[in-house]
ZADO-1210 file (C-alpha; in nm, 4 decimals, padded with zeros to 6 digits):
<atoms>
<atom x="-07.1122" y="06.1669" z="01.8809" code="MET" pos="1"/>
<atom x="-07.1961" y="06.1319" z="01.5196" code="SER" pos="2"/>
<atom x="-06.9321" y="05.9870" z="01.2608" code="THR" pos="3"/>
<atom x="-06.9454" y="06.0831" z="00.8654" code="ALA" pos="4"/>
<atom x="-07.0915" y="05.7815" z="00.6685" code="PRO" pos="5"/>
<atom x="-06.8738" y="05.5720" z="00.5010" code="THR" pos="6"/>
<atom x="-06.9085" y="05.5340" z="00.1575" code="THR" pos="7"/>
<atom x="-06.9106" y="05.1470" z="-00.0397" code="ASP" pos="8"/>
<atom x="-06.6744" y="05.2003" z="-00.3451" code="THR" pos="9"/>
<atom x="-06.7119" y="04.8623" z="-00.4938" code="ARG" pos="10"/>
<atom x="-06.9267" y="04.8795" z="-00.8057" code="PRO" pos="11"/>
<atom x="-07.2513" y="04.7434" z="-00.7374" code="ALA" pos="12"/>
<atom x="-07.3336" y="04.4386" z="-00.8724" code="ARG" pos="13"/>
<atom x="-07.5978" y="04.4932" z="-01.1497" code="ALA" pos="14"/>
<atom x="-07.9174" y="04.3598" z="-01.1901" code="ALA" pos="15"/>
<atom x="-07.9310" y="04.0218" z="-01.3643" code="GLY" pos="16"/>
<atom x="-07.5621" y="03.9303" z="-01.3290" code="ASP" pos="17"/>
<atom x="-07.4870" y="03.5259" z="-01.2240" code="ASP" pos="18"/>
<atom x="-07.4417" y="03.4934" z="-00.8642" code="GLU" pos="19"/>
<atom x="-07.0948" y="03.3456" z="-00.7794" code="LEU" pos="20"/>
<atom x="-07.1414" y="02.9540" z="-00.8654" code="ALA" pos="21"/>
<atom x="-07.0870" y="02.7685" z="-00.4877" code="PRO" pos="22"/>
<atom x="-06.7714" y="02.5931" z="-00.4233" code="VAL" pos="23"/>
<atom x="-06.8166" y="02.2059" z="-00.4293" code="THR" pos="24"/>
<atom x="-06.5550" y="01.9411" z="-00.3462" code="VAL" pos="25"/>
<atom x="-06.5952" y="01.8408" z="-00.7175" code="GLU" pos="26"/>
<atom x="-06.5221" y="02.1945" z="-00.8616" code="SER" pos="27"/>
<atom x="-06.2119" y="02.2032" z="-00.6223" code="LEU" pos="28"/>
<atom x="-06.1039" y="01.8798" z="-00.7390" code="ALA" pos="29"/>
<atom x="-06.1075" y="02.0178" z="-01.0758" code="ALA" pos="30"/>
<atom x="-05.9103" y="02.2881" z="-00.9773" code="VAL" pos="31"/>
<atom x="-05.6527" y="02.1334" z="-00.8648" code="LEU" pos="32"/>
<atom x="-05.5711" y="01.8439" z="-01.1110" code="ILE" pos="33"/>
<atom x="-05.6369" y="02.0827" z="-01.4189" code="ALA" pos="34"/>
<atom x="-05.2687" y="02.1014" z="-01.4941" code="LYS" pos="35"/>
<atom x="-05.0511" y="01.8082" z="-01.5543" code="GLU" pos="36"/>
<atom x="-04.8740" y="01.6630" z="-01.2439" code="ARG" pos="37"/>
<atom x="-04.4536" y="01.7095" z="-01.2349" code="PRO" pos="38"/>
<atom x="-04.2843" y="01.4165" z="-01.3239" code="PRO" pos="39"/>
<atom x="-04.1723" y="01.2033" z="-01.0761" code="ARG" pos="40"/>
<atom x="-03.7523" y="01.2792" z="-01.0473" code="PRO" pos="41"/>
<atom x="-03.5354" y="01.0262" z="-01.1199" code="SER" pos="42"/>
<atom x="-03.3019" y="00.8130" z="-00.8979" code="ALA" pos="43"/>
<atom x="-03.0208" y="00.9775" z="-01.0340" code="TRP" pos="44"/>
<atom x="-03.1285" y="01.3343" z="-01.0016" code="SER" pos="45"/>
<atom x="-03.2482" y="01.3162" z="-00.6053" code="THR" pos="46"/>
<atom x="-02.9155" y="01.1236" z="-00.5416" code="SER" pos="47"/>
<atom x="-02.7394" y="01.4514" z="-00.6521" code="LEU" pos="48"/>
<atom x="-02.9627" y="01.6492" z="-00.4743" code="ALA" pos="49"/>
<atom x="-02.8592" y="01.4455" z="-00.1419" code="PHE" pos="50"/>
<atom x="-02.5035" y="01.4880" z="-00.2891" code="GLY" pos="51"/>
<atom x="-02.5282" y="01.8405" z="-00.3137" code="TRP" pos="52"/>
<atom x="-02.7097" y="01.8935" z="00.0545" code="ARG" pos="53"/>
<atom x="-02.3825" y="01.7352" z="00.1608" code="ALA" pos="54"/>
<atom x="-02.1642" y="01.9683" z="00.0352" code="VAL" pos="55"/>
<atom x="-02.3251" y="02.2369" z="00.1301" code="LEU" pos="56"/>
<atom x="-02.2806" y="02.1250" z="00.4955" code="LYS" pos="57"/>
<atom x="-01.9357" y="02.1093" z="00.4115" code="ILE" pos="58"/>
<atom x="-01.9679" y="02.4903" z="00.2674" code="LYS" pos="59"/>
<atom x="-02.1397" y="02.6120" z="00.5809" code="HIS" pos="60"/>
<atom x="-01.9376" y="02.4033" z="00.8890" code="VAL" pos="61"/>
<atom x="-01.5844" y="02.4142" z="00.6911" code="PRO" pos="62"/>
<atom x="-01.3997" y="02.2338" z="00.9808" code="GLU" pos="63"/>
<atom x="-01.5672" y="01.9068" z="00.8206" code="GLN" pos="64"/>
<atom x="-01.2283" y="01.9742" z="00.5704" code="LEU" pos="65"/>
<atom x="-00.9488" y="01.9300" z="00.8588" code="PHE" pos="66"/>
<atom x="-00.9948" y="01.5439" z="00.7815" code="ASP" pos="67"/>
<atom x="-00.9322" y="01.5351" z="00.4290" code="VAL" pos="68"/>
<atom x="-00.6312" y="01.8532" z="00.4465" code="THR" pos="69"/>
<atom x="-00.4291" y="01.8546" z="00.7913" code="ALA" pos="70"/>
<atom x="-00.4764" y="01.4398" z="00.8552" code="PHE" pos="71"/>
<atom x="-00.3101" y="01.3537" z="00.5516" code="PRO" pos="72"/>
<atom x="-00.0683" y="01.6112" z="00.4884" code="ILE" pos="73"/>
<atom x="00.0439" y="01.4956" z="00.8715" code="MET" pos="74"/>
<atom x="00.0215" y="01.0926" z="00.7712" code="MET" pos="75"/>
<atom x="00.1904" y="01.1591" z="00.4837" code="VAL" pos="76"/>
<atom x="00.5127" y="01.4216" z="00.6913" code="LEU" pos="77"/>
<atom x="00.5164" y="01.1478" z="00.9675" code="MET" pos="78"/>
<atom x="00.5730" y="00.7907" z="00.8390" code="TYR" pos="79"/>
<atom x="00.8102" y="00.9721" z="00.6006" code="THR" pos="80"/>
<atom x="01.0086" y="01.0709" z="00.8191" code="TYR" pos="81"/>
<atom x="00.9722" y="00.8396" z="01.0584" code="LEU" pos="82"/>
<atom x="01.0161" y="00.4815" z="00.8843" code="PHE" pos="83"/>
<atom x="01.1925" y="00.6028" z="00.5924" code="GLY" pos="84"/>
<atom x="01.5674" y="00.5973" z="00.6714" code="GLY" pos="85"/>
<atom x="01.4867" y="00.2810" z="00.8654" code="ALA" pos="86"/>
<atom x="01.2983" y="00.0554" z="00.6060" code="LEU" pos="87"/>
<atom x="01.4468" y="00.2189" z="00.2904" code="ALA" pos="88"/>
<atom x="01.7856" y="00.3729" z="00.3143" code="GLY" pos="89"/>
<atom x="01.6456" y="00.6983" z="00.2739" code="SER" pos="90"/>
<atom x="01.2753" y="00.9133" z="00.3176" code="THR" pos="91"/>
<atom x="01.3197" y="00.9666" z="-00.1214" code="THR" pos="92"/>
<atom x="01.3148" y="00.5759" z="-00.1601" code="ASP" pos="93"/>
<atom x="01.0726" y="00.5310" z="00.0991" code="TYR" pos="94"/>
<atom x="00.8654" y="00.7859" z="-00.0443" code="LEU" pos="95"/>
<atom x="00.7918" y="00.5923" z="-00.3741" code="GLN" pos="96"/>
<atom x="00.6261" y="00.2805" z="-00.1784" code="PHE" pos="97"/>
<atom x="00.4989" y="00.4482" z="00.0890" code="LEU" pos="98"/>
<atom x="00.2835" y="00.7033" z="-00.0659" code="LEU" pos="99"/>
<atom x="00.0749" y="00.5252" z="-00.3069" code="PRO" pos="100"/>
<atom x="-00.0521" y="00.2950" z="00.0155" code="GLY" pos="101"/>
<atom x="-00.0893" y="00.5921" z="00.2817" code="ILE" pos="102"/>
<atom x="-00.2860" y="00.7705" z="00.0382" code="LEU" pos="103"/>
<atom x="-00.5152" y="00.4256" z="00.0196" code="VAL" pos="104"/>
<atom x="-00.4944" y="00.4426" z="00.4334" code="MET" pos="105"/>
<atom x="-00.5919" y="00.7845" z="00.4613" code="SER" pos="106"/>
<atom x="-00.8676" y="00.8149" z="00.2060" code="VAL" pos="107"/>
<atom x="-01.0349" y="00.4710" z="00.3337" code="VAL" pos="108"/>
<atom x="-01.0174" y="00.5840" z="00.7276" code="MET" pos="109"/>
<atom x="-01.2422" y="00.8903" z="00.6423" code="ILE" pos="110"/>
<atom x="-01.4430" y="00.6882" z="00.5126" code="THR" pos="111"/>
<atom x="-01.5995" y="00.6493" z="00.8677" code="MET" pos="112"/>
<atom x="-01.7430" y="01.0054" z="00.8419" code="TYR" pos="113"/>
<atom x="-02.0236" y="00.9382" z="00.6489" code="THR" pos="114"/>
<atom x="-02.1303" y="00.7036" z="00.9083" code="GLY" pos="115"/>
<atom x="-02.1112" y="00.9576" z="01.1447" code="VAL" pos="116"/>
<atom x="-02.3052" y="01.2252" z="00.9364" code="ALA" pos="117"/>
<atom x="-02.6095" y="00.9574" z="00.8959" code="VAL" pos="118"/>
<atom x="-02.6326" y="00.8679" z="01.2652" code="ASN" pos="119"/>
<atom x="-02.6651" y="01.2698" z="01.3162" code="THR" pos="120"/>
<atom x="-02.9107" y="01.3345" z="01.1091" code="ASP" pos="121"/>
<atom x="-03.1231" y="01.0115" z="01.2262" code="ILE" pos="122"/>
<atom x="-03.0630" y="01.1775" z="01.5417" code="GLU" pos="123"/>
<atom x="-03.1678" y="01.5287" z="01.4287" code="LYS" pos="124"/>
<atom x="-03.5270" y="01.3487" z="01.2803" code="GLY" pos="125"/>
<atom x="-03.4089" y="01.4450" z="00.9580" code="VAL" pos="126"/>
<atom x="-03.4921" y="01.0884" z="00.7982" code="PHE" pos="127"/>
<atom x="-03.8305" y="01.0810" z="00.8740" code="ASP" pos="128"/>
<atom x="-03.8996" y="01.3711" z="00.6639" code="ARG" pos="129"/>
<atom x="-03.6881" y="01.1699" z="00.3967" code="PHE" pos="130"/>
<atom x="-03.8901" y="00.8350" z="00.4664" code="ARG" pos="131"/>
<atom x="-04.2309" y="01.0477" z="00.3340" code="THR" pos="132"/>
<atom x="-04.0864" y="01.1993" z="-00.0080" code="LEU" pos="133"/>
<atom x="-04.1948" y="01.0124" z="-00.3206" code="PRO" pos="134"/>
<atom x="-03.8523" y="00.9148" z="-00.4015" code="ILE" pos="135"/>
<atom x="-03.6181" y="00.6898" z="-00.4998" code="TRP" pos="136"/>
<atom x="-03.5487" y="00.5073" z="-00.1311" code="ARG" pos="137"/>
<atom x="-03.1537" y="00.4471" z="-00.1452" code="PRO" pos="138"/>
<atom x="-03.0725" y="00.8107" z="-00.2664" code="SER" pos="139"/>
<atom x="-03.0573" y="00.9470" z="00.0537" code="ALA" pos="140"/>
<atom x="-02.7865" y="00.6818" z="00.1059" code="MET" pos="141"/>
<atom x="-02.6330" y="00.7093" z="-00.2085" code="VAL" pos="142"/>
<atom x="-02.6270" y="01.1339" z="-00.1726" code="GLY" pos="143"/>
<atom x="-02.4071" y="01.0997" z="00.1275" code="TYR" pos="144"/>
<atom x="-02.1613" y="00.8941" z="-00.0560" code="LEU" pos="145"/>
<atom x="-02.1839" y="01.1097" z="-00.3353" code="LEU" pos="146"/>
<atom x="-02.1033" y="01.3877" z="-00.1432" code="GLY" pos="147"/>
<atom x="-01.8016" y="01.2164" z="00.0114" code="ASP" pos="148"/>
<atom x="-01.6543" y="01.1066" z="-00.2977" code="VAL" pos="149"/>
<atom x="-01.5628" y="01.4852" z="-00.3448" code="LEU" pos="150"/>
<atom x="-01.3926" y="01.4917" z="00.0158" code="ARG" pos="151"/>
<atom x="-01.1846" y="01.1654" z="-00.1021" code="TYR" pos="152"/>
<atom x="-01.0898" y="01.3299" z="-00.4488" code="ALA" pos="153"/>
<atom x="-00.9623" y="01.6303" z="-00.2078" code="MET" pos="154"/>
<atom x="-00.7793" y="01.4243" z="00.0529" code="ALA" pos="155"/>
<atom x="-00.5983" y="01.2601" z="-00.2525" code="SER" pos="156"/>
<atom x="-00.5170" y="01.6067" z="-00.4267" code="ALA" pos="157"/>
<atom x="-00.3705" y="01.7598" z="-00.0757" code="VAL" pos="158"/>
<atom x="-00.1446" y="01.3907" z="-00.0318" code="MET" pos="159"/>
<atom x="-00.0350" y="01.4239" z="-00.3813" code="LEU" pos="160"/>
<atom x="00.0698" y="01.7542" z="-00.3995" code="THR" pos="161"/>
<atom x="00.2688" y="01.6710" z="-00.0677" code="VAL" pos="162"/>
<atom x="00.4102" y="01.3659" z="-00.2149" code="GLY" pos="163"/>
<atom x="00.5202" y="01.5677" z="-00.5089" code="LEU" pos="164"/>
<atom x="00.7132" y="01.8259" z="-00.2979" code="ILE" pos="165"/>
<atom x="00.8614" y="01.5970" z="-00.0933" code="LEU" pos="166"/>
<atom x="00.9954" y="01.3820" z="-00.4108" code="GLY" pos="167"/>
<atom x="00.7541" y="01.1752" z="-00.5064" code="PHE" pos="168"/>
<atom x="00.7803" y="01.0854" z="-00.8972" code="ARG" pos="169"/>
<atom x="00.4971" y="00.8417" z="-01.0192" code="PRO" pos="170"/>
<atom x="00.6485" y="00.6647" z="-01.3699" code="HIS" pos="171"/>
<atom x="00.2758" y="00.5949" z="-01.4658" code="GLY" pos="172"/>
<atom x="00.2245" y="00.9873" z="-01.5390" code="GLY" pos="173"/>
<atom x="-00.1191" y="01.1378" z="-01.5120" code="VAL" pos="174"/>
<atom x="-00.2369" y="00.8759" z="-01.6496" code="VAL" pos="175"/>
<atom x="-00.1880" y="00.6498" z="-01.3998" code="GLY" pos="176"/>
<atom x="-00.2120" y="00.8971" z="-01.1133" code="VAL" pos="177"/>
<atom x="-00.5911" y="00.9322" z="-01.2294" code="LEU" pos="178"/>
<atom x="-00.6229" y="00.5780" z="-01.2575" code="ALA" pos="179"/>
<atom x="-00.5628" y="00.5220" z="-00.9350" code="GLY" pos="180"/>
<atom x="-00.7076" y="00.7619" z="-00.7643" code="ILE" pos="181"/>
<atom x="-01.0331" y="00.6461" z="-00.9523" code="ALA" pos="182"/>
<atom x="-00.9691" y="00.2625" z="-00.8310" code="LEU" pos="183"/>
<atom x="-00.9450" y="00.3917" z="-00.5309" code="LEU" pos="184"/>
<atom x="-01.2122" y="00.6418" z="-00.4905" code="MET" pos="185"/>
<atom x="-01.4931" y="00.3483" z="-00.6755" code="VAL" pos="186"/>
<atom x="-01.3087" y="00.1137" z="-00.3501" code="PHE" pos="187"/>
<atom x="-01.4321" y="00.4130" z="-00.0467" code="SER" pos="188"/>
<atom x="-01.7718" y="00.4531" z="-00.2015" code="PHE" pos="189"/>
<atom x="-01.8544" y="00.0563" z="-00.1576" code="SER" pos="190"/>
<atom x="-01.6208" y="00.0525" z="00.1414" code="PHE" pos="191"/>
<atom x="-01.8641" y="00.3797" z="00.2911" code="SER" pos="192"/>
<atom x="-02.1968" y="00.1271" z="00.3012" code="TRP" pos="193"/>
<atom x="-01.9684" y="-00.0452" z="00.6243" code="ILE" pos="194"/>
<atom x="-02.0703" y="00.2827" z="00.8052" code="TRP" pos="195"/>
<atom x="-02.3931" y="00.4239" z="00.6510" code="THR" pos="196"/>
<atom x="-02.5100" y="00.0469" z="00.8557" code="MET" pos="197"/>
<atom x="-02.3575" y="00.1339" z="01.1490" code="PHE" pos="198"/>
<atom x="-02.4862" y="00.4819" z="01.1458" code="GLY" pos="199"/>
<atom x="-02.8281" y="00.3557" z="01.1552" code="LEU" pos="200"/>
<atom x="-02.7400" y="00.0522" z="01.3359" code="LEU" pos="201"/>
<atom x="-02.5970" y="00.2151" z="01.6324" code="LEU" pos="202"/>
<atom x="-02.7280" y="00.4763" z="01.8928" code="ARG" pos="203"/>
<atom x="-02.4863" y="00.7687" z="01.8832" code="SER" pos="204"/>
<atom x="-02.1771" y="00.9125" z="01.6724" code="GLU" pos="205"/>
<atom x="-01.9524" y="00.8066" z="01.8827" code="LYS" pos="206"/>
<atom x="-02.0439" y="00.4362" z="01.9034" code="SER" pos="207"/>
<atom x="-02.0145" y="00.5075" z="01.5196" code="VAL" pos="208"/>
<atom x="-01.6654" y="00.6211" z="01.5542" code="MET" pos="209"/>
<atom x="-01.5770" y="00.3851" z="01.7826" code="GLY" pos="210"/>
<atom x="-01.6843" y="00.0707" z="01.6082" code="VAL" pos="211"/>
<atom x="-01.4914" y="00.2228" z="01.3130" code="SER" pos="212"/>
<atom x="-01.1272" y="00.2887" z="01.4333" code="MET" pos="213"/>
<atom x="-01.2159" y="-00.1131" z="01.5938" code="MET" pos="214"/>
<atom x="-01.2578" y="-00.2354" z="01.2053" code="VAL" pos="215"/>
<atom x="-01.0077" y="00.0107" z="01.0363" code="LEU" pos="216"/>
<atom x="-00.7006" y="-00.0374" z="01.2317" code="PHE" pos="217"/>
<atom x="-00.6146" y="-00.3911" z="01.2179" code="PRO" pos="218"/>
<atom x="-00.7482" y="-00.3510" z="00.8332" code="LEU" pos="219"/>
<atom x="-00.5565" y="-00.0456" z="00.7410" code="THR" pos="220"/>
<atom x="-00.2125" y="-00.1776" z="00.9398" code="PHE" pos="221"/>
<atom x="-00.2457" y="-00.5743" z="00.8911" code="LEU" pos="222"/>
<atom x="-00.1617" y="-00.4352" z="00.4801" code="SER" pos="223"/>
<atom x="00.0695" y="-00.3981" z="00.2239" code="ASN" pos="224"/>
<atom x="00.1117" y="00.0002" z="00.3016" code="ILE" pos="225"/>
<atom x="00.3874" y="00.0116" z="00.4932" code="PHE" pos="226"/>
<atom x="00.6244" y="-00.2939" z="00.4515" code="VAL" pos="227"/>
<atom x="00.6412" y="-00.5865" z="00.1825" code="ASP" pos="228"/>
<atom x="00.4216" y="-00.8773" z="00.3320" code="PRO" pos="229"/>
<atom x="00.7197" y="-01.1675" z="00.2644" code="LYS" pos="230"/>
<atom x="00.8613" y="-01.0163" z="00.6029" code="THR" pos="231"/>
<atom x="00.6115" y="-01.0854" z="00.8327" code="MET" pos="232"/>
<atom x="00.5106" y="-01.4442" z="00.9471" code="PRO" pos="233"/>
<atom x="00.3700" y="-01.7291" z="00.7258" code="GLY" pos="234"/>
<atom x="00.0403" y="-01.7106" z="00.9501" code="TRP" pos="235"/>
<atom x="00.0251" y="-01.3429" z="00.9222" code="LEU" pos="236"/>
<atom x="00.1323" y="-01.3306" z="00.5070" code="GLN" pos="237"/>
<atom x="-00.2323" y="-01.5158" z="00.5057" code="ALA" pos="238"/>
<atom x="-00.4446" y="-01.2560" z="00.6572" code="PHE" pos="239"/>
<atom x="-00.2251" y="-00.9721" z="00.4764" code="VAL" pos="240"/>
<atom x="-00.2257" y="-01.0960" z="00.1113" code="ASN" pos="241"/>
<atom x="-00.6003" y="-01.1408" z="00.1029" code="ASN" pos="242"/>
<atom x="-00.7407" y="-00.8210" z="00.2453" code="SER" pos="243"/>
<atom x="-00.8769" y="-00.5773" z="-00.0045" code="PRO" pos="244"/>
<atom x="-00.6760" y="-00.2966" z="00.1476" code="VAL" pos="245"/>
<atom x="-00.3611" y="-00.5214" z="-00.0106" code="THR" pos="246"/>
<atom x="-00.4964" y="-00.6021" z="-00.3204" code="HIS" pos="247"/>
<atom x="-00.6618" y="-00.2202" z="-00.3342" code="LEU" pos="248"/>
<atom x="-00.2454" y="-00.0586" z="-00.2005" code="SER" pos="249"/>
<atom x="-00.1042" y="-00.3130" z="-00.4886" code="SER" pos="250"/>
<atom x="-00.3447" y="-00.1600" z="-00.7549" code="ALA" pos="251"/>
<atom x="-00.3114" y="00.1707" z="-00.6873" code="VAL" pos="252"/>
<atom x="00.0851" y="00.1861" z="-00.6425" code="ARG" pos="253"/>
<atom x="00.1650" y="-00.0287" z="-00.9555" code="ASP" pos="254"/>
<atom x="-00.1046" y="00.1990" z="-01.1417" code="LEU" pos="255"/>
<atom x="00.0983" y="00.5193" z="-01.0326" code="MET" pos="256"/>
<atom x="00.4177" y="00.3200" z="-01.1017" code="ASP" pos="257"/>
<atom x="00.3258" y="00.2868" z="-01.4348" code="GLY" pos="258"/>
<atom x="00.2043" y="-00.0642" z="-01.4518" code="GLY" pos="259"/>
<atom x="-00.1443" y="-00.2331" z="-01.5321" code="TRP" pos="260"/>
<atom x="-00.1918" y="-00.4914" z="-01.2963" code="PRO" pos="261"/>
<atom x="-00.5200" y="-00.6303" z="-01.3555" code="GLY" pos="262"/>
<atom x="-00.5250" y="-00.8942" z="-01.0941" code="VAL" pos="263"/>
<atom x="-00.5230" y="-00.6440" z="-00.8697" code="GLU" pos="264"/>
<atom x="-00.8100" y="-00.4156" z="-01.0072" code="ILE" pos="265"/>
<atom x="-01.0154" y="-00.7492" z="-01.0674" code="ALA" pos="266"/>
<atom x="-00.9555" y="-00.7902" z="-00.7270" code="TRP" pos="267"/>
<atom x="-01.0348" y="-00.4588" z="-00.5658" code="SER" pos="268"/>
<atom x="-01.3269" y="-00.4110" z="-00.8031" code="LEU" pos="269"/>
<atom x="-01.4859" y="-00.7343" z="-00.6752" code="GLY" pos="270"/>
<atom x="-01.4346" y="-00.6224" z="-00.3266" code="TRP" pos="271"/>
<atom x="-01.6027" y="-00.3374" z="-00.3972" code="SER" pos="272"/>
<atom x="-01.9070" y="-00.5171" z="-00.6047" code="GLY" pos="273"/>
<atom x="-01.9354" y="-00.7341" z="-00.2885" code="VAL" pos="274"/>
<atom x="-01.9472" y="-00.4470" z="-00.0352" code="LEU" pos="275"/>
<atom x="-02.2092" y="-00.2841" z="-00.1754" code="VAL" pos="276"/>
<atom x="-02.3900" y="-00.5945" z="-00.2199" code="LEU" pos="277"/>
<atom x="-02.3979" y="-00.7443" z="00.1292" code="VAL" pos="278"/>
<atom x="-02.3871" y="-00.4331" z="00.3181" code="PHE" pos="279"/>
<atom x="-02.5835" y="-00.1731" z="00.0922" code="GLY" pos="280"/>
<atom x="-02.8764" y="-00.4438" z="00.1053" code="THR" pos="281"/>
<atom x="-02.8414" y="-00.4073" z="00.4750" code="ILE" pos="282"/>
<atom x="-02.8348" y="-00.0802" z="00.5032" code="THR" pos="283"/>
<atom x="-03.1570" y="-00.0095" z="00.2862" code="MET" pos="284"/>
<atom x="-03.3433" y="-00.2972" z="00.4863" code="ARG" pos="285"/>
<atom x="-03.2436" y="-00.0954" z="00.8510" code="LEU" pos="286"/>
<atom x="-03.2948" y="00.2268" z="00.6183" code="TYR" pos="287"/>
<atom x="-03.6915" y="00.1274" z="00.5292" code="ASN" pos="288"/>
<atom x="-03.7508" y="-00.0299" z="00.8871" code="SER" pos="289"/>
<atom x="-03.6210" y="00.2051" z="01.1521" code="LYS" pos="290"/>
</atoms>
């Protein structure tokens, strides 16, 4: 059985045409480096990129917003109507004292989820890839915290909305409320470095949550969030009056009430600086060596 001859449609090489030059290491290198390399990304841009990654994770798993929506609403309603009549005579009067404090408590408590997210990414092996990238090393951690600041702001907005519906009236107006929330965001960003350390240090996310609760519950409840420390025993007052949560709660409460508590603001910002300096340094040492 014969087959039809195939015809080569490619143009024939004319006599005298130059032969193709052989590919050498030098010629290949010249092609690869002919153009300028893109500039190395800045620390701010890489941190924002990782922050956007954290936001996208919320988009794909919206159940993560439960702790910044349903949880704050439950906290406001429960403590207002459980303790308002007994401690202040009426729920409305108690709400004026309680809401700034419970706002601090709720936001500070949800900071622990930063450590859980870090630990989860470590278990999945994602951090092994991050460490190989030519970027500012702390940007992955800073990105987590920047993404969580959005969650803290959402929780604050939800709680303030519920409080206004229930009868909370901040005498400081919009400026006082925004100043109080801004101070709370700064402190929460700094406080979250504790949980990034535990996220790198502990083996599982359950361990991170367990340790977080052991720290958060005494730190938030042993403060002036619910009652004035003057009613407490002297030895307990010494602890409560020097707690960072007490300083933050007092500052936020006074700002929303129209005052300017310079001493409490200074204490809150000072604690924020110490937390970043201590736990940020430990976090990055663990991150680089893990």
